[in-house]
N, C-alpha and C positions, 0 to 999 in steps of 0.2 A: 645530231639526234634524228633529224628528219630523214637523212639518208639511211640510218639504221631502221627506222620505221618502214620506209619504202622497201628496203631489202626483205624485211620480215613479211611484208604484204605480198611481195613478188613470190617468195618461197611458198606462202600459203596458197596463192593462185596456182602455182605449178603443181603443188601437191594435190589440189583438187582436180586439176586436169588429168594428172596421172591416175588418180583413183577412178575418175569417170571413164577413162579409156580401158582400165583393167578390170572393172567390176560392172555387173549388170544391175543398174539402178532403176530400171523402168518397171520392175516388178511391183505391181500395185497392191496396196493393202486391201482394196475392194475385191481383188481376186481371191484373197484368203477368206473374206467374209462369204463370198458367193460359193466357194468350194465347201465351206462349212455348212451352209444352208442346204446345198445339194446333198451332202453326205447325210445330214439328219433326215431329209426327205427319203433318201434311199434306204436308210435304216428302218424308218417307219414303214415303208413299203414292204421291206423284207419281213418285218415282224408281223404285220397284220395280214399280208396277202400271200407271201411265200411260206412262212411258217404257220399261217392261218390262225393267228392268236386273236381272239376277240376281246380279251381283257388282260390287264397286267396282273395276272395271277400266277404264282410260282409254279403250281402243279401243271397248269396249262402250258406255261413256257417250257418246262422240262419235257412235256410230251412233244412239243414242237421240235426241240433239240433231238429227241430220240428218233424223229422222223427224217433227220437230215441225211441219212444214208440212202433214202429213196432217190431215184434218178431225177424225178421232176423237181424235187426240192433243191437238190444240188445244182441242177441246171438253172433254176430260178434265182438262186443266190449268186451264181456266177454271172448271169446276165444282168442282175441288179448292180453288182460290183462293177461290171464293165460299163454299164450306162452311167454310173456315178463318175467313173474315171474319165470318160469321154466328155461329159458335161463340165467337169471341173477343169479339164485342159482347155476346152473352148472358152470358158469364162475367164481363166487366167490369161489366155492370149488376148482376149478382147479388152479387158481392163488395162492390161499392160500396154497394149497398142494405143489406147486412148491416152494413157499417161505419157508415152513416148512422143506422141504428136504434140501434146500440150507443152512438153519440155523441149520440143524441136530436136529430138534425139532419134538415132536409128534403133529400131527394136531388135533387129537381127544383127547384133554386133558380135565381135569375137568373144567377149565375155558371156553374152547370151548363149552362144554355141557351146561354151565350156559348161555352163549351168545345165543346158539341155543334155549334153553328153554324160555328165556325172549322174544326173537324175535317171536318164534312160538306162544306163548300164546296170545300176544297182536295182532299179525297179523291175527291169526285165528278169534278172536273176531271182528276185523275190517273187515275181509273178509265176515263173516257171516252177519254183519250189512249191508255191501254193497249189498249183495244178497237180503236182505230184502227190501232195497231201490229200487232195480231193480224190485223186485216182485210187489211193490206198484207203479211202474212206476215213481219213483222220481230219475231218472237216472242222473239228473244234479247235484245232491248232492254227487254222488259217488266219483268223483275226490277229493272233499274236505275231505270226510271221509277217503279215502285211504291215503292221505297225512298226515292227523292228526294222525291216528293210527300208520302209519309208523314212524312218528317222535317220538311218545310216546314209540314205541318199541325200537328205537335206543337209546332213553334217558335211558331206563331201562338197555339195554345191555351195555351201556358205562361204567357201574361199573365194567365190567369184561374184558374190552379191552382198546384200546387207548382212553384217555379222549377227544382227538380232535373230536371224533365222536359226542360229545355234540353239537358242532356248527352246524353240518349238521342236527341234530335232531331238534334244535330250528328253523332252516331255513325251514325245512319241515312242522313243525307245523304252522309257520307264513304263509307259502304259502297255506296251507290247509284252514286256516281261511279266507284268501283273496279269495280263490276259493269258499268258502261258501257265500261270499258277491257278487262276480261277477260271477254268475252262468253260464252265457253264454260263459265264457272263461275257463271252467274247463280243457279242453284239453291243453290250453296254460300253466296254472299253473302246470298241471300234467307233461308236458314236461320239464318245468323249474326244478321242484322238483326232479323227477326221472331221468331226463336226464342231463340238463346243470349243476346243482349244484353237481350231483353225479360225473360228469367228473372233475369239479373243485376240489372237495374234494379228489378224487382219485389221481389226479396229485400232489396235495400238500402233501398227505400222502406218495406217492411214493418218492418224493424228500426228505422228512423229515426222513423217516424210511427205505425205501427199497433200495435206491441206495448204 
């Protein structure tokens, strides 16, 4: 009986070692929280300063959307989105680096490279397509495209990290489809996807894996 128990324990340890070597487990839940906060701040900046809305009034918001075809507004939105992306990547790297140090693990592992590759390929295609939409002055579809491609990128990357990320991926895709239907509320769905649900996901991951 003892030999059977020892064998099962050995199998469990081997399985854990194989999982750790094939999956990127250093992704911190705090990085999701930080990315969500940054996204909400970026959305607020775009709403109040780029679209120049002083109050949450529907008519004023529609006037702001009607102005998105002007060059300075399009440029402002693009720079804001780029700033959010860079800050989110930096925060994800920082918190994951801290987690890897505490767990005595390598941050840049083969699994981490696969996660980065899958994210980069799909996000690059989505980014280029978004720029094409901006070029053709179809800026209202940009939020939908960004959410959908981001969700697809997370879905691909989930094979090499915690499987829980699939739930966030499906949520992002669903929000992207809704943003494609309700075009006037792209910034709302963008804020939900990249902001609110990122924070919820980050907190749940932190409680489940990081504490």
